[in-house]
C-alpha positions, 0 to 999 in steps of 0.5 A: 483472435478475440481481443482482451478487455481492459478497464482503466479505473482512474483516480483524478485526485491522485498525484499531480495529474499525470494522466490527464491525457490517458486516452491519447496515450493509450491510443498511441501505446496500446496494441488495439489489435489485441486489446479493447479498453474503457476508462472510468474515472472514480467520483468518490471514495469507494467508487473504484471498488464498485467499478471493479465489481462491474468489470468482473461481472463483465468478464474483463481480463484486466483492471488497471488501477490508475492512481496511488496505493489507496486507489490500488487497494480500493480496486484490488480488494474486489479482484481478490479470488477473481479471474481478473488480473490487476494492472498498475499505472502509478500516478499517486504520490508515494506509489509504494507498491509500484516501487516494490514491483519496479513498475515505472511511473512513466505512463507509457512504460507502465502501459508497456508492462500491462501489454507484455506481463503475465499475471502472477499470484501474490499474497494479500493481508487480512487486517481486522477483516479488511484487505491490505495489498501493501502496507498497513499500520498503527500509530505515527505513520497512520497519523501522517496518513490522516494529515496527508489525506486532509491536505489540498496538495499532494506530492513529497513535500506535502507528505514531508510536512505532514511527517514533521507535524505529526512527529511533534504531536504524537505520543508513543504507545506500549504494544502487546504482540500475541502469536499462537504458541508464543507467550505475549511480548510487550514492546515499549516506547513504540512510535508505530507498528508497520504490517508489511506485505511489500517493502516500502511506504512510498517515495522509495522509503524502505522500512522492511526491504526484505518483505515479499508479496509471495512468501506467505508471511507478513513482516511486522516492524515496531519502530521505537521513537528516537530522541532528538539526537538520534533523529538525524541518523535514523532518518538517513538509515530509513531513506537508505533502507538500512534502519531495520538493521538497527536493533535499538530502533526496530523490533522485526519479525515475520508471521502468518498470523498475529494480533497487535494490541495497544496496552492501555486500550487507547484507540489510535490512528490506523491506515491500510495502504496509506488510506486512514481507516477508523481508529482502533486499539488492536489489529488482527493480521492474517496472510491470505496466500496467492489470492490476487492476480497481478501484472508484474514486469 
């Protein structure tokens, strides 16, 4: 029987260094009668995409992203529309996509999923012609992503401190939502615009818990900025996954295609899968159905 080829692309900066002994774990947990593997650490931003392209050229069966949501995006955007399946070992800080897919952050359990799961096809999003696997956004959460990206330390407490810093700095925006066949709608006092393919940002924080990777739709959530008095209750609802039910806080709809525009045309912070991208004043979103093979438990 011919062995399946697996390439593990490891982001050494991700999370808190859970995968320093990845080779030892694989030699113990991976069935080496069925699989042959190689490990390649990324050396700079964008390197994962290059390594994934090489894996496709070498007809590798599975490419495993060992990192967080940004690492997954970097690798997966090259695997879109290929015959190579994506596996995930979530060792990032937030691990939003892995939480959504119920992939364990225990490395040994994640390796077991890679061995046992069959590839399924999921949707991806085109956001300003860039591939998004899980969640993109404009505004406050993107500003948090910028601060976190520049931080020397990773983990939840660093992320939470970035949230606090950004909350008192960020000014709200008025957004215009344009959809084909529907009159443009204006939304005021918006803290952030979330474009969701999966249910959460990370750390098990669910803004759009009903989002699906296989329904052909993006879930768009525009979140109004709370007053200081409203803040505590809204944080509780956010962490319990119930904030989307608060119609005074959120504007939520599903779409296969739309455009979000900042009314005053100011360029603001933007992110895709937790990684900051260039600032812009609009986002054109389109769902690309069943474009990525992924190993799901």
